[in-house]
Every structure is written in C-alpha cells, then in structure tokens.
TIMIDO-817985 format. One line per 3 residues: their letters; for each residue x, y, z of N, C-alpha, C. Coordinates in steps of 0.05 Angstrom, whole numbers, plus 5000, padded with zeros to 4 digits. Last residue first. Layout:
BEGIN
a	X,Y,Z,X,Y,Z,X,Y,Z; ... $
***
This chain:
BEGIN
tlr	7857,5793,9179,7856,5785,9204,7881,5799,9220; 7810,5798,9124,7835,5802,9137,7839,5810,9166; 7761,5749,9100,7766,5773,9118,7800,5777,9121 $
emg	7767,5709,9063,7739,5717,9061,7747,5751,9084; 7802,5673,9010,7799,5685,9041,7774,5704,9037; 7801,5642,8965,7782,5642,8979,7771,5657,9006 $
gmy	7848,5666,8943,7843,5640,8951,7825,5631,8963; 7837,5704,8919,7853,5710,8950,7848,5685,8959; 7806,5713,8877,7830,5714,8871,7851,5712,8898 $
pri	7751,5695,8901,7770,5673,8889,7805,5686,8887; 7746,5754,8932,7757,5729,8939,7767,5696,8927; 7735,5793,8903,7759,5795,8899,7765,5768,8918 $
aep	7669,5793,8899,7683,5788,8872,7704,5785,8878; 7669,5807,8964,7655,5772,8947,7676,5771,8925; 7708,5836,8994,7685,5843,8975,7684,5817,8961 $
lvv	7731,5826,9058,7731,5831,9033,7703,5827,9024; 7730,5856,9119,7712,5839,9107,7724,5843,9082; 7776,5865,9171,7771,5867,9153,7757,5850,9131 $
sgd	7783,5867,9247,7779,5854,9224,7768,5873,9199; 7765,5896,9289,7788,5901,9283,7794,5887,9246; 7710,5893,9309,7736,5860,9314,7763,5876,9303 $
pqq	7678,5915,9284,7686,5929,9304,7713,5915,9319; 7714,5914,9216,7696,5899,9228,7699,5919,9256; 7718,5954,9144,7724,5947,9169,7710,5938,9196 $
gne	7705,5953,9090,7701,5932,9104,7713,5924,9133; 7720,6010,9075,7690,5998,9079,7677,5966,9092; 7769,6012,9090,7754,6027,9113,7726,6021,9102 $
lia	7793,5973,9048,7803,5964,9079,7777,5983,9099; 7765,5992,9003,7766,5960,9019,7769,5965,9040; 7797,6036,9002,7777,6033,8994,7762,6002,9010 $
vvt	7859,6017,9000,7847,6042,9025,7818,6034,9018; 7849,5991,8955,7864,5979,8977,7852,5995,9002; 7843,6035,8919,7831,6007,8918,7824,5990,8939 $
rgv	7885,6052,8916,7868,6070,8934,7850,6045,8931; 7925,6017,8887,7928,6033,8916,7905,6048,8941; 7902,6016,8841,7905,5997,8856,7906,6009,8881 $
alg	7858,6056,8800,7882,6058,8820,7893,6034,8845; 7835,5999,8747,7838,6026,8774,7860,6036,8780; 7837,6038,8712,7821,6017,8718,7825,5998,8735 $
sgn	7841,6106,8700,7852,6085,8709,7832,6070,8710; 7846,6124,8614,7831,6128,8645,7845,6103,8667; 7840,6155,8557,7857,6142,8578,7843,6144,8606 $
lta	7845,6174,8481,7829,6173,8504,7838,6151,8532; 7859,6209,8423,7861,6193,8440,7847,6193,8465; 7828,6205,8357,7827,6220,8381,7836,6191,8407 $
vlr	7883,6219,8302,7865,6203,8318,7857,6218,8347; 7889,6259,8249,7893,6248,8272,7873,6233,8274; 7880,6225,8178,7874,6244,8191,7878,6236,8218 $
pke	7899,6216,8111,7898,6209,8136,7895,6232,8154; 7853,6211,8054,7885,6225,8068,7881,6224,8093; 7842,6159,8017,7830,6181,8029,7860,6195,8049 $
gqa	7862,6104,7998,7855,6130,7984,7859,6156,8000; 7809,6074,8044,7829,6066,8024,7836,6095,8005; 7786,6111,8107,7780,6092,8074,7808,6091,8063 $
prf	7822,6146,8140,7787,6133,8143,7775,6113,8122; 7864,6122,8177,7861,6124,8150,7831,6116,8149; 7897,6166,8234,7886,6133,8218,7873,6142,8190 $
ris	7960,6177,8269,7939,6186,8252,7929,6153,8237; 8003,6215,8316,7988,6181,8311,7964,6190,8293; 8046,6246,8332,8029,6234,8299,8017,6220,8298 $
arr	8048,6268,8384,8057,6238,8382,8050,6236,8345; 8020,6318,8374,8049,6315,8389,8057,6290,8381; 7965,6301,8350,7982,6318,8335,8016,6316,8348 $
aqy	7953,6263,8399,7959,6252,8366,7975,6270,8355; 7940,6304,8441,7961,6284,8444,7967,6275,8419; 7896,6325,8412,7916,6342,8421,7946,6327,8427 $
dgf	7839,6306,8397,7872,6299,8376,7888,6318,8390; 7816,6288,8450,7813,6293,8424,7846,6287,8410; 7831,6267,8498,7838,6294,8501,7844,6305,8465 $
tsc	7785,6245,8549,7788,6248,8519,7803,6266,8511; 7788,6211,8615,7795,6234,8597,7796,6230,8565; 7786,6196,8683,7778,6184,8655,7777,6204,8633 $
ssi	7804,6177,8742,7804,6202,8718,7806,6185,8691; 7796,6138,8801,7795,6139,8765,7795,6165,8763; 7788,6160,8846,7798,6135,8850,7814,6124,8821 $
erf	7778,6208,8894,7779,6203,8864,7806,6172,8868; 7739,6203,8947,7764,6209,8940,7770,6199,8909; 7688,6227,8998,7696,6220,8972,7720,6225,8956 $
anq	7676,6226,9070,7693,6238,9045,7690,6215,9016; 7704,6201,9111,7681,6216,9110,7673,6232,9089; 7756,6172,9125,7753,6205,9122,7731,6220,9124 $
gpl	7728,6123,9127,7746,6135,9149,7759,6157,9146; 7692,6119,9086,7690,6115,9118,7699,6132,9127; 7703,6145,9030,7718,6129,9041,7711,6134,9072 $
wve	7673,6116,8955,7663,6136,8989,7685,6120,9011; 7711,6140,8896,7699,6122,8912,7698,6131,8950; 7699,6180,8839,7705,6178,8867,7685,6160,8889 $
ldy	7723,6182,8777,7706,6160,8787,7723,6175,8823; 7716,6240,8744,7728,6226,8752,7706,6203,8768; 7720,6261,8665,7709,6245,8690,7725,6237,8706 $
tke	7737,6313,8625,7746,6291,8640,7727,6290,8665; 7764,6335,8555,7736,6338,8576,7743,6306,8596; 7814,6347,8547,7784,6356,8534,7765,6362,8548 $
asf	7875,6343,8577,7845,6341,8573,7835,6363,8560; 7925,6359,8587,7931,6365,8557,7895,6346,8549; 7910,6389,8643,7935,6397,8616,7921,6399,8592 $
gld	7861,6363,8669,7882,6363,8665,7891,6379,8646; 7805,6420,8699,7820,6392,8683,7844,6397,8677; 7788,6450,8733,7798,6425,8746,7809,6409,8726 $
atc	7760,6495,8705,7788,6505,8724,7807,6477,8736; 7720,6465,8681,7741,6475,8665,7772,6486,8686; 7700,6406,8720,7700,6436,8714,7722,6445,8692 $
lav	7685,6344,8714,7705,6362,8718,7696,6388,8711; 7639,6302,8735,7637,6322,8707,7664,6347,8718; 7640,6241,8766,7638,6278,8767,7654,6284,8744 $
vrh	7601,6193,8801,7618,6203,8775,7617,6229,8776; 7619,6159,8852,7598,6173,8841,7618,6185,8819; 7617,6095,8899,7623,6121,8884,7597,6131,8869 $
hlg	7615,6039,8944,7598,6056,8942,7621,6086,8920; 7637,5973,8924,7640,6001,8931,7630,6023,8923; 7625,5931,8893,7598,5929,8912,7618,5964,8923 $
lkq	7652,5899,8854,7674,5900,8894,7652,5909,8907; 7628,5907,8812,7631,5885,8820,7644,5877,8855; 7640,5968,8812,7613,5953,8824,7609,5937,8835 $
lpa	7691,5963,8804,7675,5974,8832,7654,5966,8835; 7692,5945,8760,7704,5928,8777,7694,5949,8801; 7654,5987,8725,7658,5961,8731,7669,5943,8742 $
qad	7677,6033,8715,7659,6035,8738,7654,6000,8746; 7712,6033,8671,7720,6036,8698,7705,6030,8719; 7676,6030,8632,7693,6003,8639,7714,6002,8660 $
avl	7646,6071,8641,7631,6048,8654,7642,6029,8652; 7687,6113,8621,7666,6104,8649,7658,6087,8658; 7690,6086,8564,7705,6081,8583,7701,6088,8613 $
qel	7628,6108,8544,7642,6077,8552,7666,6075,8563; 7640,6163,8552,7627,6148,8563,7629,6119,8562; 7687,6165,8506,7692,6168,8537,7665,6159,8559 $
asl	7660,6145,8463,7684,6128,8471,7679,6139,8496; 7624,6206,8454,7613,6170,8464,7641,6151,8475; 7668,6223,8445,7661,6230,8464,7638,6207,8478 $
add	7692,6201,8393,7723,6209,8422,7691,6216,8443; 7675,6199,8346,7674,6179,8371,7682,6181,8396; 7703,6238,8309,7674,6249,8317,7661,6219,8338 $
pee	7759,6212,8313,7743,6247,8327,7721,6239,8329; 7760,6144,8326,7764,6170,8310,7747,6190,8322; 7810,6129,8386,7775,6127,8371,7782,6142,8346 $
frv	7843,6095,8418,7851,6099,8394,7823,6102,8387; 7849,6078,8495,7837,6079,8470,7842,6097,8449; 7873,6056,8560,7879,6071,8533,7863,6059,8507 $
lev	7867,6037,8626,7853,6042,8596,7858,6055,8576; 7916,6013,8668,7907,6042,8655,7889,6032,8634; 7917,5999,8740,7910,5989,8711,7898,6014,8695 $
khf	7979,6014,8787,7954,6026,8774,7945,6010,8750; 8017,6031,8846,8004,6016,8823,7977,6018,8808; 8074,6079,8860,8043,6060,8866,8033,6041,8833 $
qhq	8114,6126,8890,8104,6096,8876,8081,6084,8883; 8099,6168,8917,8112,6168,8900,8116,6142,8880; 8022,6174,8935,8054,6164,8945,8074,6164,8924 $
rii	7968,6182,8965,7985,6196,8946,8013,6189,8960; 7945,6143,9008,7924,6161,8982,7948,6169,8962; 7974,6117,9045,7987,6112,9009,7957,6130,8994 $
gkt	8000,6165,9098,7972,6131,9085,7991,6129,9058; 7998,6230,9094,7993,6208,9115,7975,6187,9096; 7996,6269,9051,8019,6262,9067,8025,6231,9080 $
dkg	7956,6299,9037,7958,6269,9033,7982,6257,9050; 7998,6353,9025,7971,6344,9010,7981,6315,9017; 8050,6369,9037,8021,6376,9057,8005,6368,9056 $
ysg	8057,6390,8967,8070,6384,9005,8043,6391,9007; 8059,6382,8917,8040,6375,8936,8043,6372,8964; 8101,6408,8888,8080,6421,8888,8047,6409,8902 $
aes	8114,6341,8857,8124,6372,8871,8096,6384,8865; 8101,6282,8850,8089,6295,8870,8089,6324,8883; 8134,6246,8832,8151,6265,8850,8132,6282,8869 $
rfc	8110,6184,8815,8116,6214,8807,8124,6229,8835; 8113,6126,8776,8125,6143,8801,8126,6174,8794; 8076,6066,8777,8078,6100,8763,8096,6106,8790 $
psf	8079,5997,8745,8080,6012,8772,8080,6043,8763; 8021,5972,8708,8050,5993,8712,8053,5999,8744; 7989,5944,8667,7985,5949,8690,8015,5957,8687 $
acy	7940,5966,8610,7963,5948,8620,7964,5963,8648; 7897,5957,8547,7899,5962,8585,7924,5953,8586; 7873,5982,8488,7893,5970,8503,7889,5979,8540 $
klp	7837,5984,8430,7829,5983,8460,7849,5980,8477; 7830,6019,8373,7838,6002,8384,7841,6006,8413; 7768,6015,8322,7780,6038,8348,7805,6015,8357 $
mts	7807,6017,8267,7798,6032,8293,7775,6019,8299; 7868,6011,8230,7842,5993,8251,7832,6009,8271; 7912,6024,8216,7890,6019,8191,7865,6004,8209 $
lie	7946,6087,8228,7921,6062,8245,7914,6048,8217; 8005,6104,8221,7981,6110,8208,7968,6083,8212; 8050,6131,8266,8040,6115,8259,8015,6125,8242 $
drh	8082,6167,8312,8087,6158,8279,8080,6135,8262; 8056,6115,8364,8063,6144,8357,8080,6143,8328; 8040,6068,8389,8023,6084,8362,8038,6106,8352 $
ynt	8057,6083,8444,8059,6054,8424,8056,6048,8397; 8040,6117,8460,8058,6117,8447,8076,6102,8432; 7998,6101,8496,7993,6122,8483,8017,6126,8454 $
vpv	8043,6064,8528,8020,6048,8517,8010,6076,8490; 8072,6102,8553,8081,6084,8540,8053,6070,8524; 8031,6136,8582,8050,6150,8569,8064,6118,8545 $
eat	7995,6100,8620,7986,6121,8593,8008,6132,8575; 8022,6086,8658,8022,6070,8637,8008,6085,8609; 8054,6142,8690,8024,6127,8684,8030,6113,8663 $
pil	8095,6159,8705,8075,6169,8716,8054,6156,8720; 8158,6120,8681,8141,6135,8679,8113,6134,8703; 8223,6150,8695,8201,6128,8701,8172,6143,8704 $
yfg	8256,6171,8633,8245,6182,8658,8228,6158,8664; 8341,6174,8613,8301,6154,8614,8282,6173,8637; 8381,6188,8616,8363,6209,8607,8331,6194,8601 $
att	8418,6159,8654,8415,6159,8630,8396,6176,8607; 8394,6180,8706,8421,6191,8695,8424,6185,8669; 8320,6190,8699,8340,6170,8710,8375,6186,8699 $
kfl	8279,6227,8733,8294,6222,8710,8316,6215,8715; 8205,6233,8745,8237,6220,8757,8251,6218,8732; 8164,6299,8749,8179,6270,8744,8209,6258,8748 $
dee	8155,6342,8753,8137,6325,8775,8148,6296,8761; 8179,6380,8723,8191,6382,8753,8178,6354,8762; 8166,6372,8672,8190,6358,8684,8187,6357,8710 $
fkp	8114,6393,8653,8113,6385,8679,8138,6372,8687; 8120,6415,8600,8108,6433,8624,8114,6420,8653; 8138,6396,8556,8162,6403,8577,8151,6423,8600 $
lqg	8124,6332,8585,8138,6347,8571,8132,6372,8548; 8069,6313,8584,8086,6310,8609,8106,6332,8604; 8043,6297,8539,8033,6323,8544,8055,6325,8575 $
tgr	8057,6252,8507,8029,6259,8520,8026,6282,8533; 8102,6264,8480,8080,6255,8461,8052,6258,8473; 8128,6275,8517,8134,6301,8503,8104,6283,8492 $
msd	8150,6224,8527,8140,6243,8546,8125,6268,8534; 8175,6213,8480,8141,6195,8493,8128,6217,8518; 8213,6237,8480,8196,6244,8458,8170,6224,8468 $
anv	8241,6223,8526,8236,6249,8523,8213,6258,8507; 8230,6150,8539,8247,6169,8527,8231,6205,8527; 8217,6115,8589,8212,6122,8573,8230,6142,8565 $
lyp	8205,6058,8630,8228,6078,8629,8224,6086,8600; 8169,6010,8636,8178,6035,8658,8191,6051,8653; 8138,5980,8576,8161,5988,8587,8162,6012,8605 $
pil	8076,5941,8593,8094,5968,8566,8124,5976,8594; 8049,5892,8571,8060,5900,8592,8077,5922,8578; 7966,5903,8552,8000,5900,8540,8018,5902,8569 $
ely	7912,5865,8517,7938,5866,8555,7956,5878,8543; 7866,5898,8503,7887,5873,8497,7904,5877,8516; 7791,5899,8522,7819,5912,8513,7842,5888,8503 $
gre	7737,5875,8517,7743,5878,8499,7776,5902,8495; 7721,5868,8577,7706,5883,8555,7723,5899,8539; 7753,5824,8592,7724,5819,8587,7703,5842,8564 $
ras	7805,5858,8602,7801,5831,8577,7767,5830,8570; 7778,5893,8651,7781,5905,8626,7784,5878,8597; 7783,5839,8678,7756,5860,8669,7757,5879,8650 $
dlf	7832,5831,8684,7805,5810,8681,7778,5825,8668; 7849,5865,8709,7859,5862,8679,7838,5844,8665; 7831,5875,8759,7818,5891,8736,7828,5883,8712 $
fqv	7849,5815,8776,7820,5829,8778,7808,5847,8756; 7903,5829,8782,7896,5815,8762,7861,5821,8758; 7902,5877,8821,7920,5881,8792,7902,5860,8770 $
lal	7877,5846,8858,7860,5865,8847,7879,5870,8821; 7925,5816,8875,7900,5804,8866,7880,5825,8849; 7959,5845,8898,7966,5836,8867,7940,5818,8863 $
elr	7938,5870,8940,7938,5887,8913,7946,5876,8891; 7925,5820,8966,7908,5835,8962,7921,5851,8933; 7977,5805,8976,7967,5793,8961,7943,5807,8956 $
ala	7995,5850,9018,8012,5843,8994,7998,5827,8970; 7954,5835,9053,7954,5857,9040,7979,5854,9016; 7977,5795,9072,7956,5786,9057,7953,5815,9046 $
gry	8050,5805,9078,8025,5786,9081,8002,5784,9067; 8052,5880,9080,8051,5859,9084,8033,5832,9073; 8076,5938,9037,8050,5914,9048,8058,5888,9055 $
faf	8113,5989,9053,8115,5964,9054,8087,5954,9055; 8105,6057,9025,8107,6038,9044,8111,6006,9039; 8126,6130,9025,8133,6100,9010,8113,6091,9029 $
rag	8131,6182,9038,8117,6170,9015,8122,6146,8997; 8204,6188,9051,8172,6197,9061,8149,6190,9036; 8243,6135,9053,8237,6164,9050,8209,6160,9052 $
svk	8272,6086,9043,8266,6105,9022,8260,6132,9029; 8280,6066,9093,8293,6045,9064,8298,6070,9046; 8250,6088,9127,8285,6078,9135,8298,6073,9103 $
aar	8200,6090,9110,8214,6111,9110,8236,6110,9114; 8187,6033,9117,8195,6041,9092,8205,6071,9086; 8180,6023,9165,8210,6016,9149,8217,6022,9126 $
efd	8139,6061,9184,8160,6070,9188,8191,6050,9180; 8098,6036,9146,8106,6062,9140,8138,6073,9152; 8067,5981,9131,8093,5992,9147,8102,6016,9136 $
llg	8014,5945,9148,8023,5964,9126,8050,5967,9147; 7996,5897,9173,7992,5890,9139,8010,5916,9124; 7978,5895,9213,8005,5891,9215,8004,5882,9181 $
lke	7934,5918,9243,7934,5891,9228,7962,5873,9219; 7950,5965,9252,7936,5956,9274,7938,5915,9265; 7960,5985,9199,7982,5980,9224,7974,5961,9237 $
gie	7904,5986,9174,7929,5975,9171,7953,5961,9185; 7881,6011,9210,7867,5986,9199,7901,5973,9200; 7905,6068,9200,7901,6064,9230,7899,6028,9231 $
the	7907,6075,9147,7927,6072,9156,7922,6058,9191; 7851,6081,9137,7866,6054,9127,7891,6058,9141; 7819,6107,9195,7823,6107,9159,7844,6079,9163 $
kps	7750,6073,9227,7777,6090,9223,7781,6094,9195; 7686,6091,9242,7708,6086,9221,7734,6096,9225; 7644,6079,9278,7667,6097,9288,7689,6087,9273 $
sva	7608,6034,9237,7611,6045,9264,7637,6062,9268; 7587,6042,9179,7607,6036,9196,7605,6049,9219; 7537,6022,9131,7537,6025,9161,7564,6018,9170 $
pkq	7560,6053,9060,7563,6031,9088,7556,6038,9114; 7528,6080,9018,7549,6084,9037,7542,6064,9063; 7507,6045,8949,7495,6064,8979,7509,6065,9004 $
gwe	7503,6052,8886,7509,6040,8909,7499,6054,8933; 7530,6115,8850,7525,6084,8858,7523,6075,8876; 7509,6172,8824,7520,6155,8846,7518,6133,8837 $
rvv	7521,6224,8775,7506,6198,8777,7521,6189,8796; 7558,6268,8772,7532,6259,8749,7515,6248,8754; 7568,6333,8802,7565,6299,8805,7542,6293,8787 $
knd	7611,6373,8778,7584,6369,8772,7591,6337,8786; 7658,6423,8807,7656,6397,8794,7630,6393,8797; 7666,6478,8828,7646,6471,8811,7650,6450,8808 $
kes	7708,6461,8869,7678,6465,8882,7662,6467,8858; 7754,6460,8841,7746,6439,8837,7714,6438,8849; 7742,6538,8812,7760,6500,8823,7741,6483,8828 $
tgv	7710,6552,8766,7736,6574,8773,7754,6560,8801; 7676,6526,8709,7679,6537,8744,7708,6548,8735; 7633,6502,8664,7646,6526,8667,7653,6532,8697 $
pvs	7632,6431,8651,7618,6457,8656,7637,6481,8667; 7641,6419,8572,7652,6417,8599,7641,6434,8613; 7616,6421,8532,7609,6408,8548,7612,6406,8566 $
shp	7661,6444,8499,7640,6456,8505,7611,6446,8523; 7736,6422,8523,7704,6421,8496,7679,6434,8511; 7789,6467,8530,7760,6452,8538,7744,6448,8520 $
lnp	7834,6458,8495,7824,6474,8502,7793,6455,8510; 7902,6442,8527,7878,6429,8518,7857,6452,8515; 7957,6492,8551,7933,6467,8551,7929,6468,8526 $
vnl	8025,6504,8513,7988,6507,8517,7971,6489,8528; 8069,6490,8509,8067,6495,8531,8037,6500,8536; 8071,6470,8448,8075,6461,8475,8074,6465,8508 $
laq	8073,6521,8433,8049,6511,8438,8049,6494,8455; 8122,6535,8429,8108,6555,8442,8077,6538,8449; 8138,6506,8376,8151,6506,8409,8134,6510,8433 $
eis	8104,6527,8345,8101,6506,8356,8110,6496,8377; 8131,6570,8347,8103,6580,8355,8096,6546,8366; 8184,6562,8323,8172,6571,8350,8154,6576,8363 $
vev	8166,6545,8274,8186,6526,8292,8182,6538,8327; 8151,6596,8248,8130,6561,8254,8140,6553,8271; 8194,6621,8246,8169,6631,8263,8156,6595,8268 $
ekl	8231,6590,8213,8237,6597,8239,8215,6600,8260; 8194,6590,8165,8193,6568,8171,8213,6573,8207; 8202,6650,8156,8177,6642,8170,8170,6614,8172 $
rad	8255,6646,8144,8243,6666,8174,8225,6652,8180; 8256,6622,8094,8273,6614,8125,8261,6628,8148; 8219,6666,8066,8208,6635,8076,8226,6621,8094 $
kek	8252,6706,8068,8233,6708,8081,8223,6681,8087; 8298,6690,8037,8305,6694,8063,8278,6700,8086; 8269,6680,7988,8280,6654,8003,8290,6665,8028 $
ved	8258,6735,7981,8231,6713,7979,8238,6691,8001; 8305,6760,7983,8290,6768,7993,8264,6749,8000; 8322,6737,7914,8335,6737,7951,8318,6735,7974 $
slt	8284,6742,7886,8284,6720,7896,8302,6711,7918; 8287,6800,7885,8264,6792,7898,8267,6757,7905; 8342,6797,7860,8337,6817,7887,8303,6805,7900 $
klr	8329,6776,7814,8353,6766,7835,8344,6780,7857; 8293,6811,7792,8283,6791,7799,8309,6767,7817; 8339,6862,7786,8303,6861,7805,8296,6830,7808 $
arl	8356,6833,7743,8372,6847,7771,8352,6843,7792; 8323,6835,7705,8332,6808,7714,8349,6817,7737; 8308,6885,7705,8288,6880,7716,8302,6848,7718 $
qaq	8357,6913,7678,8345,6917,7707,8330,6901,7713; 8364,6874,7630,8382,6872,7650,8377,6882,7673; 8319,6892,7603,8316,6865,7611,8338,6865,7637 $
edg	8343,6949,7592,8317,6947,7614,8309,6917,7618; 8383,6944,7558,8385,6955,7585,8364,6946,7610; 8356,6887,7521,8378,6903,7527,8379,6913,7564 $
klt	8285,6881,7521,8316,6878,7506,8327,6892,7528; 8226,6852,7536,8249,6864,7540,8273,6864,7532; 8184,6812,7536,8183,6839,7520,8201,6856,7521 $
rmq	8203,6780,7574,8191,6760,7548,8190,6789,7528; 8194,6801,7617,8222,6792,7609,8222,6790,7582; 8142,6805,7636,8153,6825,7627,8180,6821,7617 $
esa	8132,6752,7664,8122,6758,7636,8134,6783,7626; 8174,6769,7701,8169,6743,7692,8169,6743,7665; 8148,6811,7737,8168,6814,7717,8166,6784,7703 $
kkq	8098,6776,7750,8091,6805,7725,8119,6799,7728; 8126,6746,7790,8105,6728,7766,8105,6751,7743; 8138,6775,7824,8160,6762,7805,8149,6743,7784 $
ear	8093,6804,7848,8110,6821,7830,8137,6799,7814; 8072,6751,7866,8061,6767,7850,8074,6789,7835; 8121,6751,7906,8114,6726,7884,8099,6738,7866 $
qte	8111,6796,7936,8139,6797,7921,8133,6772,7901; 8058,6790,7965,8066,6815,7940,8087,6806,7928; 8073,6739,7989,8051,6737,7965,8060,6761,7950 $
tsq	8104,6760,8022,8116,6736,7999,8097,6741,7980; 8079,6792,8054,8098,6799,8041,8114,6786,8022; 8039,6753,8077,8026,6774,8060,8052,6790,8038 $
ila	8070,6723,8104,8059,6711,8088,8049,6730,8075; 8099,6757,8155,8112,6751,8127,8103,6734,8105; 8052,6781,8174,8072,6794,8156,8080,6782,8137 $
rre	8042,6727,8195,8020,6739,8177,8036,6762,8164; 8085,6734,8226,8085,6705,8211,8061,6718,8194; 8075,6758,8266,8099,6761,8246,8097,6750,8219 $
aal	8031,6753,8292,8037,6778,8275,8057,6775,8254; 8059,6712,8320,8039,6703,8298,8028,6726,8280; 8092,6729,8345,8100,6705,8325,8079,6703,8304 $
qei	8054,6758,8387,8073,6766,8376,8089,6754,8349; 8023,6704,8403,8012,6731,8389,8028,6744,8369; 8064,6675,8427,8050,6665,8397,8032,6685,8390 $
pal	8073,6697,8477,8087,6688,8455,8090,6686,8426; 8018,6688,8499,8034,6719,8501,8053,6709,8473; 8001,6636,8516,7998,6651,8490,8011,6672,8476 $
adt	8009,6629,8567,8029,6615,8546,8026,6626,8514; 7974,6654,8596,8005,6662,8588,8020,6647,8574; 7928,6633,8600,7920,6646,8575,7962,6650,8572 $
ahg	7928,6599,8648,7921,6582,8629,7941,6599,8598; 7935,6616,8700,7948,6627,8685,7955,6611,8656; 7866,6607,8722,7901,6613,8733,7900,6629,8705 $
gra	7818,6580,8675,7828,6603,8700,7857,6594,8701; 7795,6563,8638,7811,6535,8657,7816,6558,8673; 7769,6598,8615,7751,6586,8626,7766,6565,8646 $
alr	7819,6621,8578,7813,6634,8596,7797,6622,8613; 7815,6586,8524,7836,6577,8560,7830,6586,8579; 7776,6609,8505,7765,6580,8519,7789,6574,8537 $
kkv	7798,6657,8498,7770,6661,8511,7771,6632,8526; 7840,6651,8456,7847,6657,8487,7813,6658,8507; 7812,6618,8418,7826,6606,8434,7835,6617,8459 $
egl	7791,6664,8404,7780,6647,8404,7785,6622,8427; 7834,6702,8386,7813,6703,8403,7798,6687,8408; 7862,6674,8349,7879,6672,8372,7851,6686,8389 $
nav	7846,6639,8296,7833,6645,8312,7840,6651,8348; 7894,6631,8261,7876,6645,8251,7854,6648,8275; 7935,6609,8307,7940,6641,8296,7919,6653,8279 $
vfr	7906,6566,8319,7902,6581,8334,7923,6603,8323; 7902,6530,8263,7884,6534,8283,7876,6562,8297; 7957,6532,8248,7949,6544,8234,7908,6552,8250 $
ldl	7961,6493,8298,7990,6518,8289,7972,6538,8274; 7929,6462,8339,7937,6457,8313,7945,6489,8310; 7957,6432,8406,7943,6451,8387,7949,6460,8361 $
m	7974,6376,8435,7983,6407,8416,7966,6416,8405 $
***
C-alpha cells in the first residue's frame, strides 16, 4: 500500500506515475482525491480553531463576570467542534487507507515505460537454442510416452488439471529438491508454509481486495495460496526485525482460478489451476532493494543454468508490472515446441508496498525508530514449466527425452524418459 501522507501531498506526481501503467491504473485515485480535499479542509479548520482556543484560554485570565462566561461558552463550542472534526478526520483517513488498498504500486524510475508487453526489454540471454528437428509440444511428447494424462484429470477434476505418471511424477519431485538445494546453497532458509491462509495474509501481499476472483476460498473462510509468497511474506507480519537481510525459500502447491485468462494456454500444463513452485522471498533494507533484486534474478537463474536450459532475462515495462510490484524481471525459457520464449520465473521488488500493508519493520540501530522493510520474491522456479522445458528441449527423434545431466542424480541416474 502507498503511504497515505505521500499520496495526499503529491497527488499529481502519484497520478502521473500510475498513468505510466496504462489502462485504468489511476481510476482508484478518484475517491482519494475527494477525500484528500476534505482531509486538508479539516486539518486547516481544526488548526485555526485550536489557535482560537489557545488565544481564548489566555484571555480567560484577564476577564471576569459575563465576559468570562461568554468566552467559556465559546471555548466549549470550539472544543466540541474540534472533537467532531478530529473524529471525522480519523474516518476520512480510514476511508483513504481503504481506497489505497486498490491502488497499485508506483513503478520505479528505472522501469522502462511502455503500453503493453511488447515494450518489455530483453536484458540478456543465456545459452543457445538447441537443435531440435520437427519439435513437438510437451503435451504430445508426454501423452505419447504415457507420462501425462489429461483425459482422466478432466474426469476427476475438470479442465486445467493433469495426472503425472511414472517417471514424470518422479521428475517433478526431483526438480523440487533440486531447486531447494540450489536455494539453500545460495543462503536461503527453507520453510514449509501453510497452504491455507487468512484474509489478513492475502491483504498483506496485495491479493485482497483487488484480486479476490482469482483466489480459491474455502467454506471456513480460508484461502488456498496462489504462491508461497503469501505465507512466507506474512511470516513476519506485525513484527520489528532485528536481523537484516532475511532470505527464505519454500516449496508449495499453488492454486489459481485463472479468472480472466479464458482461452489462454488452455492446452497442457503451462497454465493450470494447481501447480508446484519453489519460491524465493527476501526482506531487505530499502536502500538495498534494487541490488537485492539483481541478486534474486541470479539466484533464480542458477538452476536454469545448471539444467542447461536456454533462457533470457526480460525487464517488464510499466504496463506489464504486477499490481504490487515496483520493478520486475521475468526469466523466459526457450520452448522449441512452441518456437517461443515463455515465462518460467518472475522476480520483483515491492519496495515498502507490502511491508506497509503487513506492518513489517526493522530497526536500523539500537534506539533508532523502526522503518518499513523492502520485500522481494521470485519463482525459483515454477516446477511444471521446467518440466515442459525439459520435455521440449530434450526431445529426441525416437520420441524419448534426454534428461539434463544435473537432474540425473535426483532421478537415480536415469538418463532419459522413454
């Protein structure tokens, strides 16, 4: 959430920076403009009346009789009016804070300005595209090998679900451990988080109230997590941290309704209602957030490089930023079957946007006033999409799939899927 006082004092600048996001990003400011005007009027009025109170109180010492009684009555009226305006001021500020929950984060000045994903900037590429003759998509590869079953998954659950079978199920779990080992080697503490969270947790990371339709909610009022970012970021909600920075990794299933993505990636396991992911979450001092983002990208790239998967790093433009993000890099892996790069990780810094919502602070030094932390997270990596990349990049003319050498020890030495 943006800082209330910064927004009301700099509405023009806030509107300009939000406009860079495109679309209707500035619409959420409409109620805030009116409330901000009322807030200013209330503050000015109460300051004037408090000055009058102070002056009248000083005059009381020099007055007697009827004049003193009249002034006392005036002071009583002023006191009542100031109390009423103070109460209204609190209501207005609460209303502004509620409205701010629907306002996206301000893009960092280093984010490229653009109007669509076409304006995203490729920062660098790693590796080379593999030579694959007559490449097939992962769905055809997996089904022909008897390793993916979409038909029975549709019967059991519906669209956008899949059964993994045999060696592919083993590969999925092997990748999870491979990613966790990579994160641990790079200084991340592993957590196993809850997969059900309360509304306060969803609000803390920015999923609520804006994106409730994208979430799965239980009859008990809990939400299934869309990513481990939610429970891990809220791990330190309402705390003052004494140690910085903090780095966590967590494996979890992820659940998303995919509202608004009808007709997009409906085939295969690119975009499903349930998938696995290893998440990297960092808590940093605000001045270190941008350098920490570069480190986070390198941490997410590390397992891709070990697997030998050709990929690129893309800086998202203002129009393509996520709601809570201040700056984002996507990692896009090459998929021969689709003849395209596809997102496999998204690494973002949120500045103090999430920390303000979740009240996560740190104390710079003993005796100093606590400050809001900067939060960052990134996929390290999306497991299902890594499976897709391995299937498509490792496919052979005989229909088998050669596994990357780095994952073979996690597969009991298995070299290929047949």
